[in-house]
VOKEVO-985487 format. One line per 5 residues: number of its first residue (from 1); their letters; for each residue x, y, z of N, C-alpha, C, O. Coordinates in pm, 1 decimal, decimal comma, m for minus. Atoms other than C-alpha are relative to their C-alpha. Layout:
REM VOKEVO-985487
NUM> a> X/Y/Z/X/Y/Z/X/Y/Z/X/Y/Z  ...
//
This chain:
REM VOKEVO-985487
1> qenad> 143,1/3,2/26,1/1236,5/m2024,3/m188,4/m25,2/m12,1/m148,5/50,3/38,7/m231,4  22,6/34,5/139,4/1080,2/m2139,7/m507,6/m18,0/122,1/m88,5/37,7/128,3/m198,2  27,5/m113,7/87,2/956,8/m1806,2/m636,1/114,6/100,1/m5,3/103,8/202,3/m73,0  m116,7/m87,5/7,2/1299,3/m1646,7/m577,1/97,6/m46,4/m106,8/194,8/23,0/m136,7  m89,4/50,0/102,4/1460,7/m1861,5/m844,8/m27,3/68,0/m132,7/m142,2/94,7/m168,0
6> fgssr> 20,6/m62,2/131,2/1519,2/m1703,7/m1181,3/105,8/m51,6/m95,9/178,2/24,9/m159,6  m105,4/60,6/78,9/1737,2/m1949,4/m1364,5/m34,1/m19,1/m145,9/54,9/m50,3/m225,1  36,2/22,9/139,1/1540,6/m1973,9/m1688,7/53,9/110,9/m88,2/78,2/222,3/m41,9  m53,3/m99,9/92,2/1666,3/m1794,5/m1996,9/m95,8/116,9/m13,5/m52,7/230,9/m30,4  98,0/m108,9/10,8/1341,5/m1596,2/m2013,9/12,2/95,7/117,1/9,8/217,4/98,6
11> dlerl> m14,2/m86,1/m116,5/1381,0/m1468,9/m1659,1/130,2/78,5/m5,5/133,1/195,7/32,1  m127,5/m70,7/9,6/1745,8/m1382,2/m1720,1/m9,5/113,6/m101,0/48,9/220,0/m80,8  19,7/m105,5/97,8/1643,8/m1185,3/m2026,9/m79,7/115,1/60,9/m51,8/231,9/33,9  81,6/m103,8/m62,6/1383,1/m1000,3/m1821,1/81,5/75,8/104,1/65,9/197,1/118,9  m87,0/m66,8/m95,9/1639,1/m928,8/m1548,3/91,4/98,2/m71,4/111,9/210,2/m24,6
16> ehvfa> m85,5/m88,7/78,5/1870,6/m783,7/m1810,9/m79,4/121,4/m45,5/m27,4/233,0/m46,9  84,4/m111,0/45,5/1581,5/m572,5/m1938,9/m22,2/100,7/112,4/m21,0/221,7/89,8  24,1/m89,2/m112,9/1514,6/m434,1/m1591,1/116,8/94,4/21,9/97,5/213,7/45,6  m116,1/m81,0/m34,5/1870,8/m313,0/m1542,9/66,1/66,9/m119,9/145,5/159,3/m102,6  m69,9/m54,6/116,2/1975,5/m236,5/m1900,0/m94,1/67,6/m99,0/m57,1/93,9/m213,4
21> kdare> 96,2/m62,8/89,2/1662,2/m78,2/m2042,7/54,8/131,0/m54,4/38,9/162,6/m172,3  m64,2/m123,7/43,4/1845,1/251,2/m2053,8/120,6/21,3/89,2/107,4/71,2/200,9  m121,3/m6,5/m82,5/2204,1/241,5/m1930,3/30,2/142,1/45,0/96,5/161,7/146,9  m27,6/m139,1/m36,4/2214,5/621,5/m1922,7/m69,7/37,4/129,3/m29,8/134,2/193,9  74,1/m32,0/m120,4/1966,5/616,3/m1632,5/52,2/m76,1/121,8/m2,3/m60,9/231,2
26> tvsvd> m54,5/78,5/m109,4/2177,4/380,3/m1417,8/105,5/81,3/73,5/212,0/110,3/19,1  m91,6/m82,2/m79,2/2343,9/580,7/m1139,9/0,9/m52,8/142,5/m91,4/m122,2/185,3  m5,5/33,0/m141,6/2455,3/528,8/m783,5/m90,7/95,3/76,6/m92,2/215,4/49,7  95,5/m80,5/m76,1/2193,1/650,9/m535,0/23,0/m22,3/148,4/25,4/m136,1/195,5  m9,1/8,2/m145,5/2242,2/729,2/m168,2/m139,9/m25,7/54,8/m238,1/26,0/1,6
31> irdvf> 130,9/30,8/m55,4/1962,1/593,8/47,4/m75,4/126,3/41,3/m198,4/129,4/37,2  64,7/m125,3/m38,9/1894,8/948,6/167,0/m72,0/65,0/m117,1/m164,5/144,1/m98,4  54,3/m66,0/118,7/1811,9/1045,5/m190,0/m87,8/m91,9/m83,8/m120,9/m58,9/m197,7  71,3/97,3/82,1/1615,2/742,8/m301,5/m135,1/52,4/m46,3/m185,4/8,4/m149,7  127,3/m57,7/41,8/1292,1/946,5/m315,1/17,4/133,0/m71,6/m81,5/197,6/m106,3
36> nveis> m24,1/m124,8/70,1/1458,0/1246,4/m479,5/25,1/m22,5/m148,7/94,5/56,3/m213,0  m12,9/27,2/142,1/1439,5/1088,9/m824,6/m87,8/97,0/m76,7/m181,4/155,1/m21,9  78,0/m91,9/82,3/1305,5/1294,6/m1111,8/m132,6/m65,8/m37,8/m136,2/m161,5/m115,1  134,6/47,6/29,6/931,2/1233,6/m1124,0/m72,2/110,8/m75,2/m59,9/228,3/m40,6  70,3/m100,5/79,6/713,8/1407,7/m1381,0/m97,1/78,0/86,8/m157,8/23,5/178,9
41> enmrk> 91,8/m85,2/m74,2/511,1/1699,3/m1250,5/m143,8/m48,4/m15,0/m226,0/m30,0/74,7  136,0/51,3/18,6/202,0/1538,2/m1397,3/m32,2/m106,1/104,4/m144,2/m111,4/155,2  20,8/103,4/m100,1/247,1/1243,8/m1160,3/m32,1/62,5/134,6/m123,5/17,9/204,0  21,8/m64,2/m128,7/267,7/1473,0/m860,2/m135,3/71,3/2,6/m208,1/62,0/101,4  126,3/m73,7/3,1/m27,6/1688,3/m967,0/m120,3/m92,3/7,4/m225,0/m55,4/60,6
46> lgrsi> 109,4/96,8/m3,2/m241,7/1379,6/m1009,6/m8,8/m72,0/134,4/m100,4/m150,8/157,6  1,5/63,1/m131,0/m156,7/1272,0/m656,6/32,5/m147,4/m4,1/m5,9/m221,6/86,2  m33,2/141,9/12,3/m21,3/939,0/m775,4/113,9/m36,4/94,6/197,0/47,6/129,0  m104,4/46,8/m89,8/199,6/729,9/m549,8/136,5/3,2/m68,4/147,4/m22,8/m188,2  m137,3/11,1/47,9/576,7/754,0/m589,4/50,7/m135,1/48,4/64,9/m157,2/168,7
51> rvlal> m29,8/139,4/m32,6/684,0/390,7/m600,9/142,7/m34,8/m39,9/184,2/m14,5/m154,0  m138,7/38,8/22,1/1039,9/263,6/m565,1/13,5/m149,5/27,1/m33,4/m199,5/129,3  m28,9/141,6/m18,2/1146,3/m97,5/m611,6/148,0/m15,5/30,1/232,8/30,4/m46,3  m139,0/26,9/m36,4/1464,1/m204,8/m433,6/24,1/m150,1/m9,2/m26,2/m227,0/72,7  m34,8/141,2/15,5/1599,7/m536,9/m558,1/127,0/m29,6/79,4/222,9/47,5/77,4
56> asggc> m115,8/35,5/m82,1/1840,6/m714,2/m327,6/13,1/m150,9/6,2/m82,2/m220,3/41,6  m26,1/142,5/m13,6/1995,3/m1057,9/m341,3/14,9/m35,6/147,2/47,2/49,9/229,7  m8,7/42,2/m138,1/1995,5/m1261,5/m23,9/137,5/24,2/60,0/239,4/m7,0/m1,5  m124,7/m20,0/m71,3/2260,2/m1161,0/228,7/73,6/128,7/m28,7/180,6/152,4/27,2  m72,2/m123,6/33,9/2349,8/m823,5/78,4/m41,5/118,0/87,6/11,5/228,0/72,1
61> ggttv> 32,9/m105,3/m95,8/2182,3/m621,7/352,6/m122,7/81,3/m31,5/m144,4/184,6/31,9  117,8/m78,1/36,8/1860,1/m503,9/189,1/m97,4/18,7/114,4/m145,7/129,5/137,6  92,4/m9,7/m113,1/1640,8/m583,2/488,4/56,4/88,4/109,7/m16,2/169,2/167,6  m62,2/m83,1/m103,3/1887,7/m425,9/730,6/m7,7/147,9/m36,6/m36,2/232,2/48,5  m1,4/m139,7/44,4/1906,5/m107,6/524,2/m138,9/61,9/7,9/m155,6/169,4/65,5
66> flkya> 130,6/m63,1/16,0/1538,0/m49,0/459,1/m96,0/m26,6/115,2/m183,3/55,8/142,4  92,8/31,8/m108,3/1363,4/m219,7/750,2/47,9/54,2/134,3/m33,2/82,6/222,5  m53,7/m43,7/m128,5/1597,1/m107,4/1028,9/70,9/135,1/m9,1/34,8/229,9/60,7  m82,6/m120,8/4,9/1852,1/156,4/927,9/m80,6/122,8/m40,7/m75,1/225,8/26,5  72,2/m117,4/50,8/1624,7/386,4/726,8/m100,2/54,9/101,2/m98,8/175,4/126,0
71> pqqwa> 92,5/m55,7/m99,7/1344,7/415,0/987,6/70,9/60,2/121,0/26,0/161,4/174,7  m73,6/m54,4/m113,7/1600,1/468,1/1265,8/58,8/136,2/m32,3/53,9/227,9/49,7  m58,1/m128,1/40,1/1773,0/745,6/1073,0/m107,8/106,7/m12,0/m84,9/222,3/23,6  111,6/m95,4/7,5/1436,2/909,9/1003,6/m41,1/43,5/141,0/m61,1/162,4/166,2  42,8/m31,7/m136,3/1339,8/889,1/1372,3/99,6/91,4/70,8/61,8/169,5/158,1
76> rgemw> m102,9/m85,5/m60,4/1669,4/1055,9/1465,4/11,1/135,3/m68,9/92,0/219,4/m29,5  m1,2/m128,1/70,8/1601,0/1339,8/1224,0/115,1/16,0/m96,1/151,6/128,4/m130,7  m118,9/m6,9/84,3/1893,7/1251,5/999,0/m28,8/m21,5/m148,1/60,5/m2,9/m230,7  34,9/12,0/141,4/1707,0/1179,0/673,4/m151,7/m12,8/m14,5/m223,1/m41,0/81,7  141,9/13,4/35,6/1366,9/1173,9/501,6/m90,4/83,8/90,4/m197,6/38,4/130,7
81> qqftf> 79,2/m82,9/m89,4/1240,3/1462,0/713,1/m122,1/63,0/m67,4/m196,7/137,8/m4,1  122,7/m44,8/66,2/975,4/1539,4/451,3/m119,7/m83,7/42,3/m233,6/m50,0/10,1  107,2/89,7/m40,5/774,0/1255,6/607,0/m37,9/19,3/146,3/48,3/38,3/232,2  49,7/1,6/m137,5/555,9/1268,2/917,9/m3,2/m142,1/52,9/21,6/m165,9/171,1  3,3/140,7/m37,4/518,5/890,9/919,9/90,6/m80,4/m92,8/85,6/m64,8/m214,9
86> vvare> m72,6/102,3/74,8/763,4/623,1/810,8/m37,6/m134,1/63,3/m5,3/m160,8/179,0  46,5/129,7/m49,6/611,6/277,2/846,9/72,6/m109,4/m77,1/64,7/m114,8/m199,8  m75,4/108,6/63,5/829,7/m27,5/777,4/m55,5/m133,6/47,6/m62,1/m160,4/167,6  58,3/129,8/m34,2/675,9/m374,6/763,3/56,5/m109,2/m90,4/85,7/m85,8/m207,7  m35,7/116,4/79,9/782,8/m718,2/648,9/m127,6/m61,6/m56,7/m228,9/m71,3/12,5
91> frsvd> 116,5/65,4/58,1/544,5/m886,1/409,2/m43,8/m120,0/84,6/m163,3/m144,2/101,5  35,4/120,9/m73,9/562,0/m1201,2/620,2/m62,9/29,7/134,7/m118,5/m60,4/197,6  65,2/m36,7/m125,8/441,4/m1009,4/927,1/m140,5/54,7/m23,7/m214,7/80,3/71,2  132,7/m51,2/35,5/132,3/m885,9/741,7/m90,5/m117,6/m35,1/m49,6/m208,6/m107,2  98,5/99,6/42,7/m178,5/m1101,0/714,5/m48,8/44,1/m137,1/m148,7/115,0/m149,1
96> vqrae> 20,1/m56,3/133,7/m175,4/m1043,8/340,5/m139,5/m26,4/m55,1/m188,1/48,5/m139,9  133,7/31,1/49,5/m512,4/m1205,8/282,9/m107,2/86,0/65,2/m214,5/106,1/8,4  100,1/m77,3/m74,9/m690,3/m991,1/543,6/30,9/149,4/1,8/m45,3/226,9/59,7  m36,5/m142,1/m2,1/m513,5/m657,9/485,5/m89,0/78,1/m96,4/m47,6/112,5/m207,1  99,7/m60,0/88,2/m824,3/m492,5/344,7/m16,7/149,6/21,4/m97,6/212,6/m46,7
101> dtael> 9,8/m144,2/m20,3/m775,8/m140,8/479,7/133,1/52,7/53,0/224,6/m24,4/81,8  m125,4/m64,4/m39,4/m507,9/107,8/584,5/46,4/m43,8/138,4/164,0/m74,9/157,3  m37,2/35,4/m136,9/m515,5/26,0/956,1/53,2/m142,3/7,9/149,5/m169,1/79,7  m44,2/139,5/m0,7/m480,4/m346,7/891,2/138,1/m13,7/m64,1/224,0/m85,5/m12,8  m127,3/8,1/70,5/m194,1/m299,5/644,7/114,5/55,7/83,9/223,8/m0,9/85,2
106> lglke> m105,6/m65,0/m76,7/1,6/m68,9/874,6/19,4/m61,3/138,5/108,8/m20,2/212,4  m16,0/66,4/m128,5/m46,2/m294,7/1177,2/m56,2/77,8/116,5/m22,6/48,7/231,4  53,9/m81,4/m108,6/m241,1/m37,2/1376,3/m96,4/m79,1/87,8/m112,3/m48,4/205,9  95,1/79,8/m78,2/m495,8/m296,4/1486,0/70,1/m107,1/81,7/15,5/m155,4/180,9  m70,9/107,9/m68,2/m234,0/m548,9/1594,9/48,6/41,8/137,6/36,0/m33,7/234,0
111> hdmss> m67,5/m42,3/m122,5/m62,4/m345,0/1864,4/m90,6/79,0/92,5/m51,8/111,7/204,7  97,7/m71,9/m80,1/m370,5/m163,3/1991,1/47,0/141,3/32,8/m29,9/224,1/81,6  m58,5/m133,0/m17,7/m135,8/137,5/2013,6/m17,4/50,8/142,8/1,4/169,6/168,9  32,6/m40,5/m136,7/m222,4/137,9/2387,7/m89,4/122,3/m4,0/m75,3/214,3/76,5  80,9/m118,6/23,2/m484,5/378,4/2265,8/m142,2/m40,3/m35,5/m178,2/m158,0/m39,3
116> serqr> 140,8/20,8/30,7/m844,2/418,2/2174,4/m21,1/m8,6/m150,0/67,9/22,7/m229,1  38,4/3,4/140,5/m1022,0/363,7/1847,1/5,4/139,3/m59,7/33,9/155,5/m178,3  m1,6/m138,9/48,2/m1042,2/742,0/1821,0/140,1/39,7/m46,6/154,9/104,9/m149,9  m137,4/m33,3/38,8/m663,4/776,6/1810,4/40,4/m73,7/m127,5/104,6/m16,5/m215,5  m31,3/77,2/119,6/m629,7/499,1/1554,3/m66,5/61,8/m121,8/m6,0/72,2/m228,5
121> tavvd> 72,5/m63,0/110,2/m893,3/664,6/1339,3/66,1/131,1/m40,2/70,6/164,9/m158,5  m66,0/m127,4/29,1/m709,7/997,2/1368,2/126,3/m21,3/m83,2/155,0/56,5/m174,2  m121,3/31,5/76,3/m386,7/839,0/1240,0/m35,5/m33,2/m144,2/25,4/18,8/m237,7  40,9/41,3/134,4/m562,4/677,5/944,1/m52,7/120,4/m78,4/m21,5/136,0/m196,5  53,6/m118,8/67,6/m748,1/1001,3/863,0/113,5/91,6/m46,6/108,3/146,3/m156,7
126> yihkh> m113,8/m84,5/38,8/m418,4/1193,8/862,0/69,7/m57,4/m122,5/104,9/16,3/m214,7  m66,8/64,7/113,8/m262,0/940,7/624,6/m79,3/20,6/m127,8/m21,3/46,5/m233,2  83,6/m17,3/118,4/m556,5/967,4/386,4/m2,4/144,8/m47,4/m12,3/170,7/m167,4  4,9/m141,9/36,6/m554,7/1348,4/395,6/136,4/53,1/m43,2/143,9/146,6/m122,9  m135,4/m48,2/30,1/m175,1/1390,8/374,3/88,6/m116,3/m44,6/191,1/m142,2/18,5
131> pekvc> m78,8/116,7/42,2/m44,1/1087,9/181,6/143,2/34,2/m37,2/232,1/m50,2/m26,0  m136,0/m38,8/39,4/258,5/1285,0/60,4/94,1/5,5/120,2/215,9/11,0/102,9  m80,3/m3,2/m122,2/378,3/1292,2/423,6/27,0/m139,6/55,7/79,8/m154,9/165,9  m8,8/137,9/m48,2/376,9/913,6/449,7/94,6/m81,3/m86,9/85,8/m77,6/m209,6  m87,2/95,0/69,0/648,4/664,4/357,1/m30,4/m139,4/52,5/m20,5/m165,4/172,4
136> lildg> 29,4/138,2/m36,4/551,9/298,5/355,9/105,1/m90,6/m62,2/123,0/m91,3/m184,0  m101,1/95,6/45,3/827,3/35,9/331,8/m55,5/m140,8/20,8/m91,1/m178,7/132,4  43,7/139,6/m7,1/721,2/m320,8/251,9/116,6/m87,6/m42,6/159,8/m82,9/m157,8  m122,4/75,5/21,7/1010,4/m562,6/279,1/m28,9/m146,7/m29,8/m106,4/m211,2/40,9  6,7/142,6/28,1/1038,1/m904,4/115,3/m119,4/m43,6/m82,0/m187,3/m139,8/m46,2
141> mdevn> 115,2/36,9/81,7/776,7/m915,5/m158,3/13,1/m139,1/m59,1/m87,0/m204,0/m89,5  m20,9/133,1/57,0/934,9/m1233,8/m290,9/m44,8/m111,3/94,8/m54,6/m227,0/54,1  38,4/100,7/m97,6/824,6/m1411,4/27,6/m150,1/m28,4/1,3/m196,3/m115,1/75,5  143,8/24,5/7,7/455,7/m1392,7/m59,5/m40,1/m16,1/m145,9/30,5/27,9/m236,6  58,3/11,1/133,4/243,8/m1483,0/m359,2/m101,9/112,2/m15,0/m201,3/115,2/57,6
146> lddcs> 88,8/m114,5/14,5/75,8/m1165,1/m480,7/m142,4/m41,4/m30,7/m236,4/30,8/2,6  135,4/47,2/30,2/m219,4/m1368,7/m604,7/m77,0/m33,6/126,3/m200,1/m36,4/124,9  65,6/32,3/m126,5/m290,5/m1460,2/m241,9/m27,8/123,7/84,4/m93,3/114,6/188,3  16,9/m123,2/m77,1/m286,1/m1098,7/m124,1/m139,8/58,5/m19,8/m205,6/33,6/m120,9  129,6/m65,5/11,6/m598,8/m897,1/m57,8/0,7/97,6/m116,2/106,1/144,4/m159,1
151> qflrk> 10,7/m94,0/110,8/m726,7/m675,6/m334,7/56,4/136,0/38,2/120,8/201,9/m43,5  m50,6/m129,4/m46,0/m643,5/m367,5/m126,3/152,0/3,1/m3,0/211,1/99,6/m51,3  m145,9/3,8/m2,7/m281,8/m473,3/m75,4/57,3/m0,5/m141,0/155,9/68,0/m168,1  m48,0/1,7/138,8/m236,9/m551,8/m444,5/m12,5/138,0/m62,6/74,8/179,7/m138,7  18,1/m134,6/55,6/m374,1/m208,7/m531,7/103,0/97,3/55,9/151,4/184,7/m16,1
156> virge> m103,6/m86,5/m58,5/m133,4/m39,6/m288,3/132,9/m22,7/m71,1/202,2/72,9/m105,9  m127,1/33,2/65,1/161,7/m220,5/m445,7/3,5/54,3/m142,3/108,1/98,7/m189,8  7,8/m47,0/139,2/43,6/m122,6/m794,8/m19,2/151,5/m9,0/m22,9/206,3/m119,1  19,7/m144,6/1,0/m7,4/241,6/m690,8/m141,8/42,3/m26,8/m166,0/156,1/m67,0  140,5/m28,5/29,4/m386,0/221,5/m725,2/m80,8/27,0/126,2/m198,0/63,7/117,1
161> alqgi> 64,0/m32,2/m127,8/m471,1/263,5/m354,5/101,9/73,4/86,0/222,5/62,1/64,3  m86,1/m89,7/m78,0/m332,9/502,6/m92,0/82,6/87,3/m93,7/202,3/107,0/m73,2  m70,9/m79,8/99,8/m244,4/720,5/m386,8/57,9/126,0/62,5/m6,8/194,1/142,1  m68,9/m117,9/m50,7/5,6/992,9/m311,8/107,8/m32,5/101,9/193,0/51,8/130,1  m103,8/36,0/m96,6/215,3/802,9/m56,9/131,4/m29,5/m72,2/135,1/m46,3/m194,1
166> hllvt> m128,8/46,2/51,2/581,5/721,4/m102,6/13,4/m146,0/41,3/16,6/m177,0/160,4  m3,6/143,7/m25,2/606,0/343,6/m132,3/133,7/m57,0/m44,4/177,1/m35,4/m157,5  m124,6/68,4/33,6/928,9/145,4/m120,6/m19,6/m148,7/25,6/m46,5/m189,9/138,4  17,7/144,3/m8,0/905,1/m227,5/m191,4/135,1/m65,8/m23,5/203,5/m34,5/m121,0  m124,1/74,0/20,7/1203,3/m458,4/m146,8/m32,9/m143,4/m38,5/m135,9/m197,7/1,4
171> srpss> 21,7/137,3/44,1/1236,7/m799,0/m306,8/128,1/m58,0/m55,9/213,2/14,2/m107,8  m100,0/68,7/80,1/1477,8/m1057,0/m431,7/m54,3/m7,4/m142,7/m175,8/m6,6/m162,5  47,6/16,6/137,7/1463,7/m1088,2/m810,7/m83,5/m127,0/m12,1/m42,2/m233,0/34,9  86,8/116,1/17,4/1177,2/m1321,5/m902,5/m92,6/23,5/m117,9/m107,0/136,3/m165,0  90,1/m10,7/115,0/932,6/m1392,4/m1182,3/m115,6/93,5/27,9/m153,0/172,1/m59,2
176> qvfdl> 115,6/m85,2/m26,9/643,1/m1219,7/m1007,7/40,7/147,7/8,1/m39,2/236,2/m22,5  m48,1/m138,7/0,7/856,3/m907,5/m958,9/9,9/51,5/m142,5/m29,5/164,5/m171,3  m11,6/m41,0/139,7/930,6/m898,3/m1330,5/m138,2/22,4/m60,5/m157,9/116,6/m137,3  137,1/m16,7/49,7/559,8/m945,0/m1406,4/m57,8/132,5/48,3/m122,3/204,1/m28,2  51,0/m124,8/m55,6/474,1/m655,5/m1176,3/63,1/120,4/m67,0/m5,0/218,8/m95,8
181> cesap> m69,4/m111,0/65,3/736,9/m431,6/m1333,8/m53,9/24,8/m140,1/m56,3/138,5/m187,2  52,0/m13,9/135,6/588,0/m499,4/m1675,8/m142,5/53,9/m1,0/m178,7/131,3/m89,6  140,7/m41,0/m0,9/223,6/m444,7/m1578,1/m23,6/131,0/74,4/m117,8/203,9/43,1  14,1/m123,6/m77,9/270,7/m159,5/m1327,4/138,7/51,5/33,4/183,3/38,6/147,5  m139,0/m42,0/m19,8/617,9/m7,5/m1371,9/17,0/94,4/118,9/m66,2/181,8/143,2
186> fncqv> m33,8/m88,7/m110,6/777,5/156,1/m1069,5/61,2/128,3/m55,1/114,7/130,6/m165,9  m61,2/m126,5/40,8/890,9/518,9/m1085,2/152,0/m9,2/m0,1/219,4/57,6/m78,5  m144,7/13,3/m11,0/1240,4/412,8/m985,4/32,3/m140,4/46,7/m37,6/m196,3/131,2  m48,1/130,2/m43,5/1426,9/85,3/m950,3/145,1/13,6/42,5/227,2/71,6/m28,5  m137,2/m2,9/m49,0/1739,5/46,7/m740,8/40,3/m142,1/36,4/m44,3/m228,8/58,0
191> evvgf> m52,1/130,0/m39,7/1961,3/m247,3/m658,4/94,8/18,2/116,9/186,4/100,1/110,8  m90,0/m1,4/m114,5/2124,8/m303,0/m321,6/116,4/m93,0/m32,2/97,0/m212,8/m52,9  m116,7/78,8/41,1/2476,6/m420,2/m398,9/93,2/m31,0/116,3/197,5/m93,4/97,0  m83,9/29,3/m116,2/2617,3/m437,5/m45,7/103,7/107,7/23,0/93,8/216,9/m33,0  m104,2/m96,3/m34,1/2925,0/m263,4/93,5/92,2/25,6/m118,5/128,3/m66,8/m191,4
196> ndaam> m110,9/m27,8/90,6/3166,1/m82,7/m134,2/128,8/1,7/83,4/124,4/m13,4/205,4  m128,5/9,8/m71,2/3537,0/m72,4/m46,1/11,7/102,4/112,4/58,8/70,8/221,6  m11,6/m105,3/m101,8/3517,3/257,5/140,8/m88,5/m30,3/120,3/m48,2/m9,6/234,8  91,8/31,4/m109,8/3216,7/146,8/344,4/53,0/m116,4/83,4/38,3/m117,6/205,6  m57,9/112,9/m73,4/3389,3/m180,3/434,8/110,1/47,0/94,8/119,2/1,5/208,8
201> cryvr> m109,0/m52,0/m84,2/3691,1/9,6/565,3/m55,4/74,3/120,7/m5,5/58,8/232,2  60,1/m73,5/m111,0/3470,6/239,3/774,0/m60,2/m96,3/101,7/m48,3/m75,2/222,4  63,5/97,3/m89,9/3282,9/m59,3/917,1/106,1/m72,4/83,5/89,6/m89,4/204,3  m105,9/71,6/m72,0/3603,0/m245,4/1008,3/60,3/89,1/107,8/82,7/44,5/220,3  m58,9/m92,1/m98,6/3748,6/62,3/1180,4/m93,8/23,1/117,3/m49,4/40,2/230,8
206> kvlpa> 97,6/m27,1/m105,1/3428,3/112,9/1375,2/m18,4/m119,5/92,4/m38,8/m102,4/212,7  32,2/119,9/m75,9/3384,7/m247,7/1488,1/122,1/m61,5/69,6/113,4/m105,7/184,1  m117,8/66,2/m56,3/3738,4/m377,6/1543,3/84,5/96,1/83,3/81,2/217,0/60,5  m93,4/m84,5/m77,0/3991,9/m249,5/1800,0/98,9/67,4/m93,6/128,4/16,1/m201,5  m87,0/m80,7/84,7/4228,3/13,3/1663,2/124,8/m76,2/m44,5/173,3/m55,8/m155,7
211> dla> m123,2/69,9/36,0/4528,8/m221,0/1669,5/m23,3/m114,0/m99,0/71,9/m169,0/m154,4  31,0/105,5/96,0/4347,9/m475,8/1452,4/m59,0/54,6/m129,5/m51,2/m10,7/m233,6  68,7/m55,0/118,4/4161,9/m248,0/1210,1/99,4/45,2/m104,9/59,7/93,9/m210,8
//
């Protein structure tokens, strides 16, 4: 995709800035601890959103990790139990131009929830009253043009709407991501680097027969 390219020297310099701004802050982070980063108490007291950017090159498993694995592990009670709701959505599944409110963004109107308007309203009211109990994952920001997104969605991404939620945005490195990082810095930036050697060995043993692993 065109906006996923970052071959210019300026973009490469900005990519270097993202990851090398302070080498002392670069550490390995387990997905279970991605929201346990050190955030200033002032941020929490002000009820501001905790925003994490996860950069992932194509094919390294970013979508699998954050769109599938993380919500499943939360639902099984194995991680992120500080949240009452974990909502994971792909940018391309959201009508980004019409996502003008919480229910539209979270897809509550799409599925009808086999429920009444009263139940949908109750969910939205809970999210607004207890944003700290909500984790919203938006996967694939590089697949949309932020200029085409609704004002509400842009404000959510920038931490200016749904304040207090935990927001995790995934994206391939792109110019618009660098622009966003400069104008509305995330609290934490991580990079999905794929399997390490130990994880590869565990995966092979789990998938292949014992005599082949």
